[in-house]
Short mmCIF file of the C-alpha atoms (twelve columns), coordinates in Angstrom:
data_MODEL
# 
_entry.id   MODEL 
# 
loop_
_atom_site.group_PDB 
_atom_site.id 
_atom_site.type_symbol 
_atom_site.label_atom_id 
_atom_site.label_alt_id 
_atom_site.label_comp_id 
_atom_site.label_asym_id 
_atom_site.label_seq_id 
_atom_site.Cartn_x 
_atom_site.Cartn_y 
_atom_site.Cartn_z 
_atom_site.pdbx_PDB_model_num 
ATOM 1   C CA . MET A 1   -29.503 65.286  39.693  1 
ATOM 2   C CA . ARG A 2   -26.259 63.510  40.509  1 
ATOM 3   C CA . ARG A 3   -27.121 60.742  38.079  1 
ATOM 4   C CA . ILE A 4   -27.792 63.234  35.267  1 
ATOM 5   C CA . ALA A 5   -24.556 65.075  35.934  1 
ATOM 6   C CA . LEU A 6   -22.610 61.823  35.862  1 
ATOM 7   C CA . CYS A 7   -24.090 60.804  32.520  1 
ATOM 8   C CA . ALA A 8   -23.295 64.157  31.046  1 
ATOM 9   C CA . THR A 9   -19.706 63.827  32.178  1 
ATOM 10  C CA . LEU A 10  -19.360 60.376  30.567  1 
ATOM 11  C CA . VAL A 11  -20.767 61.599  27.294  1 
ATOM 12  C CA . ALA A 12  -18.364 64.474  27.279  1 
ATOM 13  C CA . LEU A 13  -15.418 62.157  27.824  1 
ATOM 14  C CA . ALA A 14  -16.566 59.833  25.037  1 
ATOM 15  C CA . LEU A 15  -16.900 62.688  22.597  1 
ATOM 16  C CA . ALA A 16  -13.464 63.929  23.460  1 
ATOM 17  C CA . GLY A 17  -12.045 60.470  22.738  1 
ATOM 18  C CA . CYS A 18  -13.382 60.445  19.173  1 
ATOM 19  C CA . ALA A 19  -10.620 62.676  17.881  1 
ATOM 20  C CA . PRO A 20  -7.732  60.494  16.537  1 
ATOM 21  C CA . PRO A 21  -4.281  61.032  18.052  1 
ATOM 22  C CA . GLY A 22  -1.820  62.960  15.981  1 
ATOM 23  C CA . GLY A 23  -0.167  61.011  13.191  1 
ATOM 24  C CA . THR A 24  -2.964  58.440  12.895  1 
ATOM 25  C CA . ASP A 25  -5.908  58.042  10.523  1 
ATOM 26  C CA . GLY A 26  -8.330  56.577  13.029  1 
ATOM 27  C CA . ASP A 27  -8.632  53.190  11.219  1 
ATOM 28  C CA . LEU A 28  -7.508  50.462  13.626  1 
ATOM 29  C CA . VAL A 29  -7.240  47.574  11.146  1 
ATOM 30  C CA . ASP A 30  -6.231  48.872  7.719   1 
ATOM 31  C CA . ASP A 31  -2.512  48.498  8.457   1 
ATOM 32  C CA . TRP A 32  -2.673  44.927  9.848   1 
ATOM 33  C CA . ALA A 33  -1.127  42.148  7.757   1 
ATOM 34  C CA . PRO A 34  -3.863  39.814  6.410   1 
ATOM 35  C CA . ILE A 35  -4.208  36.453  8.141   1 
ATOM 36  C CA . ALA A 36  -2.854  33.661  5.942   1 
ATOM 37  C CA . ALA A 37  -5.359  31.183  4.556   1 
ATOM 38  C CA . ALA A 38  -5.562  27.924  6.480   1 
ATOM 39  C CA . THR A 39  -3.503  25.162  4.909   1 
ATOM 40  C CA . GLY A 40  -4.045  21.416  5.285   1 
ATOM 41  C CA . PHE A 41  -1.451  18.986  6.576   1 
ATOM 42  C CA . THR A 42  0.359   17.016  3.857   1 
ATOM 43  C CA . PRO A 43  2.809   14.180  4.689   1 
ATOM 44  C CA . GLU A 44  6.105   13.683  2.882   1 
ATOM 45  C CA . ALA A 45  7.248   10.834  0.652   1 
ATOM 46  C CA . GLY A 46  10.577  9.156   1.324   1 
ATOM 47  C CA . THR A 47  9.977   8.998   5.065   1 
ATOM 48  C CA . CYS A 48  9.742   6.088   7.495   1 
ATOM 49  C CA . HIS A 49  7.582   5.584   10.579  1 
ATOM 50  C CA . ARG A 50  7.877   3.662   13.819  1 
ATOM 51  C CA . ALA A 51  4.108   3.261   14.225  1 
ATOM 52  C CA . GLU A 52  0.836   3.472   12.316  1 
ATOM 53  C CA . THR A 53  -0.340  7.098   12.411  1 
ATOM 54  C CA . GLY A 54  -3.840  6.670   11.000  1 
ATOM 55  C CA . GLY A 55  -3.594  9.860   8.953   1 
ATOM 56  C CA . TYR A 56  -3.700  12.114  12.014  1 
ATOM 57  C CA . ARG A 57  -1.444  15.138  12.106  1 
ATOM 58  C CA . SER A 58  -1.058  14.850  15.875  1 
ATOM 59  C CA . THR A 59  0.575   11.425  15.519  1 
ATOM 60  C CA . TYR A 60  2.566   12.092  12.354  1 
ATOM 61  C CA . ALA A 61  6.246   11.605  13.204  1 
ATOM 62  C CA . PRO A 62  8.589   10.899  10.241  1 
ATOM 63  C CA . TYR A 63  11.607  8.863   11.247  1 
ATOM 64  C CA . PRO A 64  14.997  8.209   9.597   1 
ATOM 65  C CA . CYS A 65  14.845  5.098   7.418   1 
ATOM 66  C CA . ASP A 66  18.306  4.018   8.580   1 
ATOM 67  C CA . GLU A 67  16.971  3.588   12.117  1 
ATOM 68  C CA . SER A 68  14.529  0.917   13.289  1 
ATOM 69  C CA . HIS A 69  11.056  1.532   11.861  1 
ATOM 70  C CA . LEU A 70  7.988   -0.376  10.672  1 
ATOM 71  C CA . THR A 71  6.614   1.323   7.545   1 
ATOM 72  C CA . GLU A 72  7.818   3.543   4.721   1 
ATOM 73  C CA . THR A 73  5.992   6.154   2.648   1 
ATOM 74  C CA . LEU A 74  7.083   5.616   -0.952  1 
ATOM 75  C CA . HIS A 75  4.724   8.123   -2.548  1 
ATOM 76  C CA . VAL A 76  2.218   10.827  -1.626  1 
ATOM 77  C CA . GLY A 77  -0.506  11.544  -4.173  1 
ATOM 78  C CA . THR A 78  -3.588  13.739  -4.368  1 
ATOM 79  C CA . LEU A 79  -7.148  12.745  -5.178  1 
ATOM 80  C CA . SER A 80  -9.131  15.073  -7.424  1 
ATOM 81  C CA . GLY A 81  -12.472 15.339  -9.203  1 
ATOM 82  C CA . ALA A 82  -15.202 12.919  -8.192  1 
ATOM 83  C CA . ASP A 83  -12.726 10.851  -6.146  1 
ATOM 84  C CA . ALA A 84  -12.192 13.847  -3.854  1 
ATOM 85  C CA . ALA A 85  -15.796 15.009  -3.637  1 
ATOM 86  C CA . GLY A 86  -17.049 12.857  -0.754  1 
ATOM 87  C CA . SER A 87  -17.711 14.116  2.759   1 
ATOM 88  C CA . ARG A 88  -15.301 11.596  4.298   1 
ATOM 89  C CA . PRO A 89  -12.086 9.809   3.317   1 
ATOM 90  C CA . PRO A 90  -12.476 6.966   0.787   1 
ATOM 91  C CA . THR A 91  -13.447 3.616   2.244   1 
ATOM 92  C CA . SER A 92  -12.684 0.083   1.073   1 
ATOM 93  C CA . GLY A 93  -14.077 -0.566  -2.398  1 
ATOM 94  C CA . SER A 94  -14.846 3.083   -3.195  1 
ATOM 95  C CA . ASP A 95  -13.751 4.716   -6.451  1 
ATOM 96  C CA . GLY A 96  -11.364 6.951   -4.518  1 
ATOM 97  C CA . MET A 97  -9.723  3.982   -2.839  1 
ATOM 98  C CA . ARG A 98  -9.374  2.116   -6.121  1 
ATOM 99  C CA . ALA A 99  -7.823  5.169   -7.802  1 
ATOM 100 C CA . ALA A 100 -5.333  5.655   -4.964  1 
ATOM 101 C CA . TYR A 101 -4.532  1.934   -4.805  1 
ATOM 102 C CA . ALA A 102 -3.778  1.799   -8.541  1 
ATOM 103 C CA . THR A 103 -1.361  4.702   -8.183  1 
ATOM 104 C CA . CYS A 104 0.302   3.171   -5.121  1 
ATOM 105 C CA . HIS A 105 0.669   -0.184  -6.876  1 
ATOM 106 C CA . ARG A 106 2.451   1.469   -9.794  1 
ATOM 107 C CA . GLU A 107 4.639   3.696   -7.628  1 
ATOM 108 C CA . ALA A 108 5.608   0.824   -5.333  1 
ATOM 109 C CA . ASN A 109 6.699   -1.398  -8.222  1 
ATOM 110 C CA . GLU A 110 8.840   1.388   -9.638  1 
ATOM 111 C CA . ALA A 111 10.439  2.245   -6.302  1 
ATOM 112 C CA . LEU A 112 11.070  -1.349  -5.214  1 
ATOM 113 C CA . GLY A 113 12.554  -2.433  -8.531  1 
ATOM 114 C CA . ALA A 114 10.044  -5.251  -9.160  1 
ATOM 115 C CA . ASP A 115 6.420   -6.190  -8.550  1 
ATOM 116 C CA . TRP A 116 5.893   -5.775  -4.793  1 
ATOM 117 C CA . ARG A 117 3.863   -9.002  -4.798  1 
ATOM 118 C CA . SER A 118 6.960   -10.951 -5.820  1 
ATOM 119 C CA . GLY A 119 8.530   -10.532 -2.397  1 
ATOM 120 C CA . ARG A 120 7.934   -10.347 1.342   1 
ATOM 121 C CA . ILE A 121 6.406   -6.898  1.130   1 
ATOM 122 C CA . ASP A 122 2.901   -5.648  1.694   1 
ATOM 123 C CA . LEU A 123 1.240   -2.452  0.519   1 
ATOM 124 C CA . TYR A 124 -1.552  -0.310  1.874   1 
ATOM 125 C CA . VAL A 125 -3.057  3.138   1.278   1 
ATOM 126 C CA . MET A 126 -3.523  5.754   4.001   1 
ATOM 127 C CA . PHE A 127 -5.824  8.793   3.809   1 
ATOM 128 C CA . PRO A 128 -6.205  11.898  6.001   1 
ATOM 129 C CA . SER A 129 -8.162  11.635  9.232   1 
ATOM 130 C CA . PRO A 130 -11.893 12.467  8.978   1 
ATOM 131 C CA . ALA A 131 -11.189 15.896  10.467  1 
ATOM 132 C CA . GLY A 132 -8.353  16.474  8.015   1 
ATOM 133 C CA . TRP A 133 -10.570 15.460  5.115   1 
ATOM 134 C CA . ARG A 134 -13.303 17.858  6.239   1 
ATOM 135 C CA . GLY A 135 -10.633 20.544  6.427   1 
ATOM 136 C CA . GLY A 136 -9.769  20.058  2.765   1 
ATOM 137 C CA . SER A 137 -6.897  17.547  2.776   1 
ATOM 138 C CA . ARG A 138 -7.064  15.179  -0.214  1 
ATOM 139 C CA . TRP A 139 -3.716  13.406  -0.026  1 
ATOM 140 C CA . PHE A 140 -3.064  9.690   0.124   1 
ATOM 141 C CA . ARG A 141 0.040   7.873   1.292   1 
ATOM 142 C CA . CYS A 142 1.474   4.748   -0.354  1 
ATOM 143 C CA . GLU A 143 2.868   2.701   2.532   1 
ATOM 144 C CA . VAL A 144 4.996   -0.438  2.265   1 
ATOM 145 C CA . TYR A 145 6.480   -2.727  4.873   1 
ATOM 146 C CA . GLU A 146 8.387   -5.994  5.131   1 
ATOM 147 C CA . VAL A 147 6.456   -9.066  6.311   1 
ATOM 148 C CA . ARG A 148 7.710   -12.249 7.960   1 
ATOM 149 C CA . SER A 149 6.646   -14.763 5.338   1 
ATOM 150 C CA . LEU A 150 4.187   -15.635 2.615   1 
ATOM 151 C CA . ASP A 151 1.731   -16.808 5.279   1 
ATOM 152 C CA . ASP A 152 2.634   -14.491 8.169   1 
ATOM 153 C CA . LEU A 153 1.976   -10.837 7.346   1 
ATOM 154 C CA . GLU A 154 3.297   -9.505  10.641  1 
ATOM 155 C CA . THR A 155 5.441   -6.414  10.111  1 
ATOM 156 C CA . VAL A 156 9.205   -6.873  10.371  1 
ATOM 157 C CA . PRO A 157 11.147  -3.893  11.804  1 
ATOM 158 C CA . ARG A 158 13.760  -2.555  9.389   1 
ATOM 159 C CA . SER A 159 16.732  -0.213  9.540   1 
ATOM 160 C CA . ALA A 160 16.982  0.466   5.815   1 
ATOM 161 C CA . SER A 161 14.754  1.857   3.094   1 
ATOM 162 C CA . LEU A 162 12.819  -0.530  0.849   1 
ATOM 163 C CA . VAL A 163 13.643  1.533   -2.245  1 
ATOM 164 C CA . GLY A 164 15.305  -0.873  -4.688  1 
ATOM 165 C CA . ALA A 165 14.859  -3.740  -2.224  1 
ATOM 166 C CA . LEU A 166 13.538  -6.220  -4.826  1 
ATOM 167 C CA . LYS A 167 16.295  -5.745  -7.377  1 
ATOM 168 C CA . GLY A 168 18.585  -8.648  -8.227  1 
ATOM 169 C CA . ASP A 169 18.902  -11.589 -5.840  1 
ATOM 170 C CA . SER A 170 17.194  -9.843  -2.976  1 
ATOM 171 C CA . PRO A 171 16.552  -11.934 0.168   1 
ATOM 172 C CA . LEU A 172 13.052  -10.462 0.129   1 
ATOM 173 C CA . ARG A 173 12.140  -12.090 -3.189  1 
ATOM 174 C CA . HIS A 174 9.970   -15.210 -3.284  1 
ATOM 175 C CA . THR A 175 11.927  -18.181 -4.651  1 
ATOM 176 C CA . CYS A 176 11.498  -21.823 -3.591  1 
ATOM 177 C CA . PHE A 177 9.163   -23.319 -1.005  1 
ATOM 178 C CA . GLU A 178 8.216   -26.498 0.779   1 
ATOM 179 C CA . PRO A 179 4.402   -26.822 0.948   1 
ATOM 180 C CA . LYS A 180 2.723   -27.864 4.195   1 
ATOM 181 C CA . THR A 181 -0.510  -29.867 4.147   1 
ATOM 182 C CA . ASP A 182 -2.930  -31.260 6.699   1 
ATOM 183 C CA . ASP A 183 -4.151  -34.838 7.067   1 
ATOM 184 C CA . ASP A 184 -6.608  -34.296 4.206   1 
ATOM 185 C CA . ASP A 185 -3.781  -33.120 1.921   1 
ATOM 186 C CA . VAL A 186 -5.100  -29.553 1.997   1 
ATOM 187 C CA . LEU A 187 -2.444  -26.846 1.717   1 
ATOM 188 C CA . THR A 188 -1.920  -25.048 5.039   1 
ATOM 189 C CA . GLY A 189 1.108   -22.927 4.184   1 
ATOM 190 C CA . MET A 190 4.492   -22.754 2.490   1 
ATOM 191 C CA . THR A 191 7.924   -22.561 4.067   1 
ATOM 192 C CA . ALA A 192 10.560  -20.587 2.170   1 
ATOM 193 C CA . VAL A 193 13.713  -22.634 1.491   1 
ATOM 194 C CA . SER A 194 16.843  -22.358 -0.598  1 
ATOM 195 C CA . CYS A 195 16.376  -23.578 -4.154  1 
ATOM 196 C CA . THR A 196 19.409  -25.834 -3.714  1 
ATOM 197 C CA . SER A 197 17.758  -27.678 -0.839  1 
ATOM 198 C CA . ARG A 198 15.007  -30.261 -1.296  1 
ATOM 199 C CA . HIS A 199 11.702  -28.608 -2.160  1 
ATOM 200 C CA . HIS A 200 8.530   -29.114 -4.179  1 
ATOM 201 C CA . ALA A 201 7.356   -25.631 -5.154  1 
ATOM 202 C CA . GLU A 202 8.738   -22.455 -6.712  1 
ATOM 203 C CA . PHE A 203 7.346   -18.973 -7.265  1 
ATOM 204 C CA . VAL A 204 7.019   -18.187 -10.977 1 
ATOM 205 C CA . GLY A 205 5.199   -14.849 -11.130 1 
ATOM 206 C CA . VAL A 206 1.949   -12.937 -10.723 1 
ATOM 207 C CA . TRP A 207 -1.058  -13.588 -12.948 1 
ATOM 208 C CA . THR A 208 -3.550  -10.751 -13.374 1 
ATOM 209 C CA . ALA A 209 -7.106  -12.016 -12.924 1 
ATOM 210 C CA . PRO A 210 -10.044 -10.595 -14.924 1 
ATOM 211 C CA . ASP A 211 -11.828 -7.579  -13.485 1 
ATOM 212 C CA . THR A 212 -14.943 -9.356  -12.225 1 
ATOM 213 C CA . ASP A 213 -16.732 -9.402  -8.880  1 
ATOM 214 C CA . TYR A 214 -15.028 -11.404 -6.148  1 
ATOM 215 C CA . ALA A 215 -17.626 -14.179 -6.016  1 
ATOM 216 C CA . THR A 216 -17.192 -14.854 -9.740  1 
ATOM 217 C CA . PHE A 217 -13.420 -14.924 -9.343  1 
ATOM 218 C CA . LYS A 218 -13.657 -17.446 -6.494  1 
ATOM 219 C CA . ARG A 219 -15.953 -19.726 -8.462  1 
ATOM 220 C CA . ASN A 220 -13.720 -19.733 -11.518 1 
ATOM 221 C CA . ASP A 221 -10.669 -21.426 -10.020 1 
ATOM 222 C CA . ARG A 222 -10.157 -23.305 -13.284 1 
ATOM 223 C CA . LYS A 223 -9.422  -20.035 -15.065 1 
ATOM 224 C CA . THR A 224 -7.016  -19.074 -12.303 1 
ATOM 225 C CA . GLY A 225 -5.271  -22.430 -12.670 1 
ATOM 226 C CA . ASP A 226 -4.990  -21.893 -16.417 1 
ATOM 227 C CA . GLY A 227 -3.486  -18.444 -15.822 1 
ATOM 228 C CA . CYS A 228 -0.862  -19.831 -13.462 1 
ATOM 229 C CA . SER A 229 -0.147  -22.758 -15.782 1 
ATOM 230 C CA . ALA A 230 0.700   -20.356 -18.588 1 
ATOM 231 C CA . LEU A 231 3.167   -18.560 -16.321 1 
ATOM 232 C CA . ILE A 232 4.731   -21.843 -15.211 1 
ATOM 233 C CA . ALA A 233 5.237   -23.045 -18.795 1 
ATOM 234 C CA . GLU A 234 6.872   -19.757 -19.769 1 
ATOM 235 C CA . TYR A 235 9.026   -19.687 -16.632 1 
ATOM 236 C CA . ALA A 236 10.287  -23.249 -16.998 1 
ATOM 237 C CA . GLY A 237 10.542  -23.164 -20.786 1 
ATOM 238 C CA . VAL A 238 8.251   -26.133 -21.468 1 
ATOM 239 C CA . PRO A 239 5.250   -26.553 -23.810 1 
ATOM 240 C CA . ARG A 240 2.027   -25.212 -22.394 1 
ATOM 241 C CA . GLY A 241 0.058   -28.069 -23.922 1 
ATOM 242 C CA . ASP A 242 1.623   -30.873 -21.875 1 
ATOM 243 C CA . LEU A 243 2.377   -28.929 -18.682 1 
ATOM 244 C CA . LYS A 244 -0.137  -30.991 -16.712 1 
ATOM 245 C CA . TYR A 245 2.186   -33.997 -17.167 1 
ATOM 246 C CA . ARG A 246 5.151   -32.029 -15.827 1 
ATOM 247 C CA . SER A 247 3.934   -29.739 -13.072 1 
ATOM 248 C CA . GLY A 248 0.974   -28.857 -10.932 1 
ATOM 249 C CA . TRP A 249 0.305   -25.423 -9.506  1 
ATOM 250 C CA . ILE A 250 -0.362  -23.609 -6.251  1 
ATOM 251 C CA . TYR A 251 -1.681  -20.077 -6.081  1 
ATOM 252 C CA . TYR A 252 -2.233  -17.375 -3.468  1 
ATOM 253 C CA . GLU A 253 -5.164  -15.132 -4.294  1 
ATOM 254 C CA . PRO A 254 -6.022  -11.610 -3.067  1 
ATOM 255 C CA . ALA A 255 -8.195  -11.282 0.025   1 
ATOM 256 C CA . GLU A 256 -11.711 -9.987  -0.588  1 
ATOM 257 C CA . GLU A 257 -10.932 -6.506  0.749   1 
ATOM 258 C CA . GLN A 258 -7.865  -6.271  -1.482  1 
ATOM 259 C CA . TRP A 259 -10.025 -7.321  -4.417  1 
ATOM 260 C CA . ARG A 260 -12.574 -4.580  -3.667  1 
ATOM 261 C CA . ASN A 261 -9.743  -2.069  -3.708  1 
ATOM 262 C CA . GLY A 262 -8.634  -3.186  -7.164  1 
ATOM 263 C CA . GLU A 263 -6.002  -5.848  -6.462  1 
ATOM 264 C CA . ARG A 264 -6.107  -8.543  -9.164  1 
ATOM 265 C CA . GLY A 265 -2.717  -10.184 -8.680  1 
ATOM 266 C CA . VAL A 266 -2.537  -13.937 -8.096  1 
ATOM 267 C CA . ARG A 267 0.817   -15.287 -6.922  1 
ATOM 268 C CA . CYS A 268 1.582   -18.470 -8.872  1 
ATOM 269 C CA . PHE A 269 3.866   -21.376 -7.913  1 
ATOM 270 C CA . LEU A 270 4.853   -24.501 -9.825  1 
ATOM 271 C CA . TYR A 271 4.393   -27.671 -7.812  1 
ATOM 272 C CA . VAL A 272 6.054   -31.040 -8.360  1 
ATOM 273 C CA . ASP A 273 4.785   -34.115 -6.517  1 
ATOM 274 C CA . GLY A 274 6.541   -37.475 -6.309  1 
ATOM 275 C CA . ARG A 275 10.091  -36.139 -6.496  1 
ATOM 276 C CA . SER A 276 12.114  -33.382 -4.882  1 
ATOM 277 C CA . LEU A 277 13.716  -30.466 -6.689  1 
ATOM 278 C CA . THR A 278 17.177  -29.193 -5.765  1 
ATOM 279 C CA . ARG A 279 17.500  -26.335 -8.225  1 
ATOM 280 C CA . SER A 280 15.409  -23.547 -9.674  1 
ATOM 281 C CA . MET A 281 13.192  -24.560 -12.569 1 
ATOM 282 C CA . LYS A 282 13.616  -21.205 -14.326 1 
ATOM 283 C CA . GLY A 283 14.496  -22.081 -17.935 1 
ATOM 284 C CA . ALA A 284 14.968  -25.744 -16.986 1 
ATOM 285 C CA . GLY A 285 13.166  -26.971 -20.107 1 
ATOM 286 C CA . LYS A 286 11.841  -30.470 -20.690 1 
ATOM 287 C CA . ALA A 287 14.893  -32.123 -19.171 1 
ATOM 288 C CA . GLY A 288 14.610  -30.185 -15.922 1 
ATOM 289 C CA . LEU A 289 10.866  -30.609 -15.690 1 
ATOM 290 C CA . PRO A 290 10.228  -33.993 -17.368 1 
ATOM 291 C CA . ALA A 291 6.788   -35.429 -18.030 1 
ATOM 292 C CA . ASN A 292 5.602   -38.044 -15.584 1 
# 
């Protein structure tokens, strides 16, 4: 009987509690502000970074470009359509990567003041982390950084923005070089030197290779040589037809991964054997670059 009486008492209390207090309508949630929709993390352009962040929000730490840093975000774009439809961030060689790389290439050239491949600068594309991508982020960052040399791509710390860094007579621009070879006369590297000092090679420009697969490009080195020869003749102001009697060529080609991402730029250098140069060959003409 005690148990029944207790239950009856609880029911009575519950029923009494159903009446809303004065001045209320009894609806506990209709006056709450709606929760804002979740928003993805998006980085900012025009920022610098002391370390590689890998696209993770937890490690994203923009840093003033006038203080020591390693990389700089020149542009932030957004993938859309089929390029944004995958379940994970774009990987090397994917359509999304190629689309982002093409945009970054264009934006970098505009921001730097010249083709980024014409100087000691490297470019890469960064995407959101896998978790960020699954959460809806579709941004990509166009990152640039200064490198030590044509052959050493180690990052050089900077305390200034790279915007406009390739304009005019920038110390970052490729100019004249002294080639290094091994005992078999195979090129092993190039040392940057002043064009007024003794040298045997000079950067003349970037030739755009045909859009083929990488294996075909590698096999067709004759076509690459012809492309560089045309640039050399135009740069020096000599006839294309007899260039082989005046200058040889050296070229630096894209790495295979760069090629898969859409890079087609070949850095071309004139090369003179048998005599040293002590001036730039730009516009030198037949007298400056005589036939041998």
